[in-house]
DRENTIGU-888883 format. One line per 3 residues: their letters; for each residue z, y negated, x negated of N, C-alpha, C, CB. Coordinates in steps of 0.2 Angstrom, whole numbers. Atoms other than C-alpha are relative to their C-alpha. Glycine has a CB too. Example, Ala and Ser with C-alpha at 12.3 -4.5 7.8 and 13.67 -1.06 7.14 Angstrom:
<sites>
as	0,6,-4,39,22,-62,0,-6,-4,6,0,5; -1,6,4,36,5,-68,3,-5,4,-7,-2,-2
</sites>
This chain:
<sites>
mpi	3,8,-4,-2,-1,0,1,-6,-4,6,-2,8; 1,7,2,-5,-17,-6,8,-2,-1,-5,-4,5; -6,2,5,10,-26,-14,-1,-8,0,1,3,-8
nkv	0,8,-1,13,-43,-4,8,-3,1,-5,-2,9; -8,1,0,29,-53,-7,1,-7,3,2,0,-8; 2,4,-2,22,-66,2,5,-2,7,-6,2,1
vas	-5,-1,-5,35,-73,17,-4,-8,3,10,-1,-2; 3,3,-1,28,-83,31,6,-8,-1,-3,2,7; -3,10,-3,42,-99,33,5,2,-7,7,-2,11
fde	-7,0,3,58,-104,23,6,5,3,2,-8,1; -7,-5,-4,70,-98,37,0,6,-1,0,0,9; 1,-5,1,61,-81,35,3,3,-6,-7,1,1
ava	-1,-2,6,64,-82,17,8,3,-1,-2,-5,-6; -8,-1,2,84,-84,17,2,4,8,6,-10,-1; -5,-2,-3,87,-75,32,6,6,3,-1,-1,2
dir	-4,-4,1,98,-62,26,6,-2,-5,-3,7,-1; -4,4,3,108,-74,17,7,0,5,-4,-8,-1; -5,0,-3,127,-71,23,6,-5,-2,1,8,1
dga	-7,3,1,143,-80,23,3,2,-8,6,3,8; -4,-5,6,152,-76,6,-6,1,-6,3,10,4; 4,-2,5,137,-77,-4,-3,-3,-7,-3,2,2
tim	3,3,10,132,-81,-24,-4,0,1,0,4,-7; 7,4,-2,119,-92,-22,-3,-4,-7,0,-6,8; 5,2,5,109,-95,-39,-5,-6,1,-4,6,0
igg	4,6,-1,99,-113,-39,-3,-3,-6,4,-4,3; 4,3,6,86,-119,-49,-2,-6,0,-5,3,-1; 0,7,2,82,-134,-57,4,-2,-9,4,-3,7
fgt	-2,2,7,86,-144,-71,2,-8,1,-7,2,-7; -5,5,-3,90,-162,-67,-5,-4,7,2,-7,-7; 3,4,-6,77,-171,-54,-2,7,5,-7,-4,-2
vas	2,-6,-5,72,-164,-38,-5,2,0,0,0,6; 7,-2,1,55,-161,-42,1,6,-3,-4,-3,-4; -3,-6,3,62,-144,-51,5,4,6,6,-3,-7
cps	-5,-6,-5,73,-138,-36,-4,3,8,9,-6,4; 1,-4,-4,71,-127,-23,-1,-4,7,4,4,-2; 1,2,-6,68,-140,-10,3,5,8,-7,-1,0
cll	-1,-3,-5,64,-132,4,1,7,2,-4,-2,2; -4,-5,-2,72,-117,4,8,-2,0,0,6,-5; -5,4,-4,89,-126,2,2,-4,8,0,-5,-5
eal	-1,6,-7,87,-138,18,-3,9,4,-9,-12,2; -1,-4,-4,83,-120,27,7,5,-1,-6,2,1; -7,-4,1,99,-110,20,3,-6,5,5,1,-9
ark	-7,4,-4,109,-129,28,-2,2,7,1,-9,-1; 0,-2,-6,99,-125,44,5,6,1,-7,1,3; -2,-9,-1,106,-105,42,8,-1,2,-2,7,-10
gvk	-7,3,-1,122,-114,43,6,4,-2,0,0,6; -6,-4,2,133,-101,33,2,-4,-5,0,8,-3; -6,2,3,149,-102,23,2,3,-4,4,-2,4
dlv	-4,-3,4,159,-100,10,-4,4,-6,5,5,4; 5,-2,6,146,-98,-4,3,-3,-8,-8,-5,2; -2,3,6,148,-99,-21,-6,0,-4,6,3,-5
tis	6,2,4,134,-107,-32,0,0,-3,-2,-4,0; 1,2,5,128,-107,-48,-7,-5,-3,2,4,-3; 6,3,2,117,-120,-55,3,-7,-3,-5,-2,7
ntt	-2,5,7,116,-134,-70,3,-5,2,-6,-4,-5; -4,8,-4,121,-150,-56,0,6,8,-7,-11,-1; -1,1,-8,129,-150,-40,-4,-2,3,3,-4,2
gfg	7,5,-3,114,-162,-35,3,-7,3,-4,3,8; -2,6,3,114,-180,-34,-1,-1,7,-3,-3,-5; 2,3,-9,109,-182,-13,-7,-2,0,4,-7,4
sdv	5,3,-1,95,-186,-4,-3,-7,0,0,1,3; 0,8,-1,97,-202,-3,-2,-2,-5,6,-3,3; 1,1,8,96,-204,-21,-7,1,-1,5,5,-6
wkl	3,-2,-3,81,-196,-19,-7,-2,0,2,0,3; 4,4,-5,71,-204,-8,1,-6,-2,3,0,7; 2,5,1,73,-220,-16,-6,-1,-6,4,-4,1
lgy	5,2,6,61,-216,-29,-6,4,3,2,3,-9; 5,-1,-1,50,-210,-17,-2,8,0,-3,-3,-4; 1,-8,-1,51,-190,-14,1,-1,7,5,7,-5
kfa	1,-2,-5,47,-184,2,7,7,2,-8,1,-1; -3,-8,0,54,-166,0,8,-3,-5,-8,8,-8; -7,1,4,72,-172,-6,5,1,-2,2,-3,0
eda	-5,-3,0,84,-161,-6,2,5,-6,0,2,5; -3,-5,6,96,-152,-20,5,4,1,2,-2,-6; -5,-1,0,110,-143,-22,6,-6,7,2,0,-8
dil	-5,4,-6,118,-159,-12,1,3,8,-2,-8,1; -1,1,-8,115,-154,6,6,6,1,-8,2,4; -3,-3,0,124,-139,3,9,-1,1,-3,2,-5
frn	-5,2,-1,140,-148,0,2,-4,3,2,-2,-4; 0,3,-4,137,-160,12,0,2,6,-4,-2,-2; 0,-4,-6,135,-147,25,9,4,1,-7,6,-2
gmv	-4,-2,0,152,-140,20,0,9,-1,3,-2,5; 1,-8,-3,146,-122,19,0,4,-10,-11,1,7; -3,-5,9,153,-120,-3,5,1,-1,-2,-3,-7
kka	-3,1,2,166,-116,-8,4,2,-7,1,-1,3; -3,4,8,167,-117,-26,-6,0,-3,6,3,-6; 4,4,5,154,-122,-39,-1,3,-8,3,-7,-1
iaa	2,-3,7,148,-114,-56,-5,-5,-4,-4,7,1; 3,7,3,140,-131,-65,1,0,-7,4,-7,3; -1,4,10,137,-137,-84,1,-7,3,-9,0,-8
apv	-1,8,1,135,-153,-76,4,-3,6,-6,-4,0; -3,-1,-7,146,-153,-58,-1,-9,3,9,2,0; -1,7,-4,148,-173,-56,-5,-6,-4,10,-2,0
ssi	1,3,0,141,-188,-60,1,-8,-6,1,2,5; -4,6,4,143,-202,-75,0,-6,2,-1,-2,-6; 3,9,-1,134,-217,-65,5,0,9,-12,-1,2
yqn	-3,3,-6,141,-214,-46,5,9,3,-9,-5,7; -2,-2,-3,152,-203,-35,-5,4,4,2,-3,2; 4,-2,-3,142,-190,-29,5,4,4,-6,3,-3
tfe	-5,-3,-1,148,-176,-16,3,5,0,0,1,2; -5,-7,3,154,-163,-25,4,-2,-1,-1,5,-5; -7,6,3,166,-176,-33,4,-1,3,0,-6,-1
kll	-6,-1,-4,172,-180,-17,5,3,2,-1,-1,2; -3,-8,-1,175,-162,-11,6,0,-5,-7,6,-3; -3,0,6,182,-160,-28,7,-2,0,-4,-2,-4
rag	-5,5,1,196,-173,-27,2,2,6,-2,-6,-2; -4,-2,-5,200,-169,-10,3,7,0,-3,-1,5; -3,-6,2,204,-152,-15,-4,5,7,10,-1,-2
kvg	2,-6,-4,189,-142,-3,-3,4,-3,-4,-1,6; 2,-5,2,180,-134,-15,2,1,-8,-6,0,2; -1,-3,7,183,-125,-32,-5,0,-6,2,7,0
vem	4,0,7,174,-127,-49,2,4,-7,-1,-8,-2; 0,-2,3,170,-119,-62,-5,-2,-5,1,4,3; 4,4,4,165,-128,-78,-2,4,-5,4,-5,-4
vpq	3,-4,6,152,-121,-89,-7,-4,-6,-3,7,4; 3,7,4,146,-129,-105,-8,7,0,5,-4,-11; 7,1,-5,125,-130,-100,-4,9,-5,-7,-12,-1
gtl	3,-5,5,118,-117,-116,4,7,3,1,-3,-9; -6,-5,-4,135,-105,-110,-5,4,7,8,-5,4; 0,-2,-7,129,-105,-91,-7,5,-3,0,-7,9
aer	7,-3,3,110,-101,-99,1,6,1,-3,-2,-8; 0,-7,4,115,-86,-108,5,3,3,2,0,-8; -3,-6,-5,126,-79,-94,-1,2,5,5,0,2
ira	4,-1,-4,113,-79,-84,-5,5,-2,-2,-6,1; 5,-4,5,102,-71,-97,2,7,1,0,-3,-10; -5,-6,1,114,-59,-100,-1,6,5,8,-2,-1
aka	0,-6,-5,115,-52,-83,-10,2,2,6,-3,9; 7,-2,3,96,-52,-83,-3,6,-2,-1,-2,-3; 1,-4,5,95,-42,-96,3,7,1,4,-4,-6
glg	-4,-6,-2,108,-29,-89,8,0,-7,-7,8,-1; -2,-1,5,118,-34,-104,11,1,1,-4,-7,-4; -8,1,-2,139,-35,-104,0,-5,-5,7,7,0
pvy	1,8,4,147,-49,-112,-1,-1,-5,4,-4,-1; 2,2,6,142,-59,-124,5,-4,-4,-5,-3,2; -4,5,2,151,-69,-137,-5,-5,-4,6,3,-3
ipv	2,6,-3,149,-87,-137,3,-6,-7,4,-2,9; -4,3,3,154,-100,-151,2,-8,3,-4,0,-6; -3,7,-2,155,-117,-139,5,3,5,-5,-5,5
gvg	-6,-1,-3,171,-121,-131,6,1,-3,0,3,2; -8,-2,0,183,-115,-142,6,-6,-3,0,5,-6; -6,6,-2,197,-127,-141,2,-2,2,1,-4,-1
tvv	1,6,-5,192,-136,-129,5,6,6,-11,-5,4; -1,-4,-4,199,-129,-110,-4,4,2,2,-1,5; 6,-5,0,182,-119,-110,6,7,-2,-7,-2,-5
eeg	-3,-9,4,194,-105,-119,5,1,3,2,2,-8; -5,-3,-3,207,-104,-108,-2,9,4,1,-7,5; 1,-8,-3,211,-86,-102,-6,3,-4,-3,1,10
kek	3,-3,4,197,-80,-115,3,4,-6,-5,-3,-1; -2,-1,5,197,-68,-127,-7,-3,-4,3,8,0; 2,6,4,194,-77,-144,0,7,-7,8,-9,-1
ref	1,-7,8,188,-65,-161,-4,-6,-6,-9,9,4; 5,2,8,180,-71,-178,-6,5,-1,6,1,-8; 4,-3,3,167,-66,-184,-7,-5,-5,-2,3,6
ngr	3,4,7,159,-72,-202,3,-9,0,-9,0,0; -3,6,2,171,-87,-203,0,-3,5,-2,-3,-5; 3,6,-7,166,-94,-184,4,3,6,-12,-1,2
ayl	-5,-2,-5,178,-92,-171,-5,-1,9,6,-6,-1; 5,-2,-6,169,-85,-153,3,0,6,-5,6,0; -2,-1,-8,173,-85,-133,-3,7,2,-4,-7,5
leh	5,-4,-2,169,-69,-127,-1,-4,8,5,9,0; 3,1,-8,157,-72,-110,-2,3,5,-5,-2,1; 5,-3,-4,153,-64,-96,-6,-3,3,3,1,5
plt	8,1,-1,137,-62,-88,1,-3,8,-5,8,-1; 1,4,-8,134,-73,-71,-9,5,2,-1,-12,-2; 5,-2,-6,124,-63,-56,2,-3,7,0,8,0
adf	1,2,-8,121,-68,-38,-3,6,4,-4,-6,0; 4,-5,-3,117,-60,-24,-6,-2,4,5,3,3; 8,4,-1,100,-73,-21,-1,-4,-4,0,-5,7
ali	1,3,1,93,-83,-32,-6,-6,2,0,3,-4; 7,6,-4,82,-99,-25,-1,-3,-6,1,-7,7; 4,0,6,70,-103,-39,-7,-5,5,-2,10,-5
kah	8,4,-2,55,-118,-38,-3,2,-5,0,-8,1; 7,0,6,39,-113,-48,-6,-5,3,-6,11,0; 8,3,-1,21,-121,-49,-2,4,4,-5,-1,-4
qgd	6,-5,-4,8,-107,-45,6,8,0,-9,2,-7; -3,-9,-2,14,-88,-38,-5,3,4,6,2,4; 4,-7,-6,2,-74,-33,5,4,7,-2,8,-6
rwg	-3,-2,-6,5,-62,-19,5,7,-4,-7,2,7; -2,-4,4,13,-50,-33,7,-2,-2,-6,1,-6; -5,6,4,26,-64,-38,0,-2,-9,6,3,1
nlt	2,3,7,18,-68,-55,2,-8,0,-9,2,-2; 0,8,0,24,-86,-57,1,-4,-7,7,-2,3; -1,4,3,22,-101,-68,2,-7,0,-4,0,-2
yrr	-4,8,-2,33,-119,-68,-5,-5,-6,12,-1,-5; 1,6,3,29,-135,-74,5,-5,-3,-4,-3,3; -4,2,2,37,-146,-85,8,2,0,-2,-5,2
tsr	-10,-1,-1,59,-145,-84,-1,5,5,6,-8,3; -2,-5,-2,55,-134,-70,1,8,-4,-4,0,6; -1,-8,4,54,-118,-81,6,0,-3,-6,3,-6
tfn	-5,-3,4,72,-121,-87,4,5,4,5,-6,-3; -4,-4,-3,84,-114,-76,-2,4,5,4,-2,1; 3,-2,-7,72,-108,-62,1,7,-5,-9,-4,4
atm	4,-8,4,64,-94,-75,6,2,-4,-8,-2,-8; -5,-3,4,79,-91,-84,6,4,7,5,-7,-4; -3,-5,-6,88,-86,-64,-2,4,1,1,-1,7
aga	6,-1,-4,71,-78,-60,3,7,-1,-9,-2,-4; -4,-8,0,81,-57,-58,4,0,-2,-2,6,-4; -8,-3,1,97,-61,-62,4,-1,5,3,-3,-6
akv	-3,-4,-4,101,-57,-46,-4,2,4,4,-3,3; 3,-5,-2,98,-45,-34,-6,0,5,5,4,2; 8,1,-4,86,-56,-23,0,-6,-3,-2,1,10
tia	2,6,3,75,-68,-31,-5,-3,5,-4,1,-8; 5,4,-4,67,-81,-20,-3,-3,-2,2,-4,4; 3,4,3,54,-91,-25,-5,-6,6,-4,4,-6
evd	5,4,-2,45,-108,-19,-4,-2,-2,2,-4,3; 6,1,2,29,-111,-24,-4,-7,3,-4,5,2; 4,4,0,16,-126,-26,-4,2,3,-2,-3,-4
elv	7,-1,0,3,-118,-26,1,10,1,-5,-5,-7; 0,-4,-3,-1,-99,-19,-8,2,-2,3,-2,7; 6,-2,4,-17,-92,-30,-2,7,2,2,0,-7
elg	3,-9,1,-27,-73,-31,3,-1,-4,-7,4,-1; 1,-7,5,-24,-58,-40,-5,-2,-6,-3,7,4; 6,-1,9,-30,-62,-59,-1,-8,-2,-12,3,2
eid	2,9,2,-31,-83,-57,5,-2,-5,1,-7,7; -8,2,5,-14,-85,-67,-1,4,-6,8,3,3; 0,-4,7,-20,-80,-86,7,4,-2,-1,-5,-6
pec	-7,-6,1,-7,-65,-90,5,-3,-6,-2,9,-2; -4,5,6,-3,-76,-106,3,-6,3,-6,-4,-5; -5,7,-3,3,-89,-95,8,2,5,-6,-4,7
vvt	-4,-4,-7,13,-78,-83,9,0,-4,-5,10,1; -7,1,3,31,-85,-87,7,7,3,2,-10,4; -3,-2,-3,40,-77,-74,-4,8,1,1,-5,6
pma	4,-6,-3,34,-57,-71,1,2,5,2,6,-3; -2,-4,-9,32,-49,-53,6,4,1,-6,6,3; -6,-4,0,46,-38,-58,6,-3,1,1,4,-5
yvd	-6,4,2,59,-52,-58,-1,-4,8,-2,-5,-9; 0,1,-6,53,-57,-41,-2,2,7,-2,-5,-1; 3,-3,-6,55,-53,-22,-2,-2,6,5,4,2
riv	3,3,-7,50,-66,-10,-4,-6,-4,5,-1,6; 4,5,1,39,-80,-11,-4,-6,8,-4,4,-3; 0,1,-7,36,-92,1,-4,-9,-4,11,2,4
lrp	3,1,2,24,-107,0,2,-8,0,-4,3,2; -1,8,-4,28,-127,0,-5,-2,6,-1,-7,-5; 5,4,-3,20,-138,12,-6,-4,-5,5,-7,4
kea	4,4,6,5,-147,5,3,-6,1,-9,-1,0; 0,8,-1,12,-164,7,3,0,-5,4,-4,8; -3,-2,4,23,-158,-8,-3,-2,-6,1,6,2
age	5,3,4,8,-161,-19,1,-4,-3,-5,-2,2; -1,5,3,11,-171,-33,7,-5,-1,-3,-2,2; -4,2,3,30,-174,-34,3,0,-7,2,1,2
dkp	-2,-2,8,33,-169,-50,-2,-6,-7,-3,9,-2; 2,6,4,30,-186,-57,2,4,-7,5,-8,1; -2,3,6,32,-188,-76,8,0,-1,-2,-5,-1
ise	-6,1,2,51,-184,-83,3,-7,-2,0,5,-6; -1,6,3,51,-199,-93,2,-7,6,-6,-1,-4; 1,4,-7,45,-210,-80,7,2,4,-8,4,3
qal	-5,1,-2,58,-205,-68,8,0,-1,-1,4,2; -4,1,2,71,-205,-78,6,-5,-1,-2,3,-3; 2,8,0,70,-222,-81,2,-2,7,-9,0,-1
esh	1,2,-8,67,-227,-63,8,2,1,-7,5,6; -4,-2,-4,82,-217,-58,8,-4,-5,-2,10,2; -4,5,3,93,-226,-72,2,-8,3,-3,-1,-5
rrf	0,5,-4,89,-241,-65,3,-1,7,-6,-2,1; -1,1,-8,91,-239,-46,10,4,-1,-8,6,6; -9,-3,2,110,-229,-51,2,-5,0,3,4,-7
qer	-5,8,2,114,-247,-58,1,-3,4,-3,-5,-4; 1,4,-6,108,-257,-43,5,2,5,-6,1,2; -4,-2,-6,118,-247,-32,7,2,-1,-3,7,4
gsa	-8,0,4,133,-247,-43,1,-5,2,1,0,-8; -2,6,0,133,-264,-43,-2,-3,7,-3,-2,-5; 1,3,-5,128,-266,-26,6,-2,5,-3,3,1
</sites>
């Protein structure tokens, strides 16, 4: 029987996510690398008591709409809707303004596990590769080492870090075919590609759905074996991945204006 991992809608793609699930959310910095439509569908489903694993906890759609994005949801939508009990993240709060997660954290309504960014990626990769705990030098002598085994190798101290897996990984890719092969653009390749295959079920939203063979095998970043479902983003989402440098400068300026208002 021909392999076809394409599902008809975002709601169908997340239909089996239940209360208490652990969810990996791809993306690096800007909303262009986030699985925005999958997150909106999950918010519509209204599940609760989720544990999220992500680089950030989101900046919020109001911020991204200031920059002209129509598809502007990041992880913040789950926190705004009170769906998360704990976040595992490298950069859970902003240095520029108070995001939704920080407000919830200060109110005692959500838990947090801080993980250095490289350590976060390595713990996810360990799960994806089927490895056990790994020794990492980052965090020694800080709060990160609390409760962890510490050993010395070649005169340097390391912490024992455990793999991070999840029930579902929601990721964003540029192109995909019906078998599940994926390519990425710019920083979308970071945590999206890392998380693909680290969860029991990986769901990818893609800008373009192409025919088998259109993706050069040498250009496949995530092979089909790591992907369980694919769903196509609306056509209006095309072209929303503006150059990161332009976004970063504009975002910083807008945040400063907002903070001084």
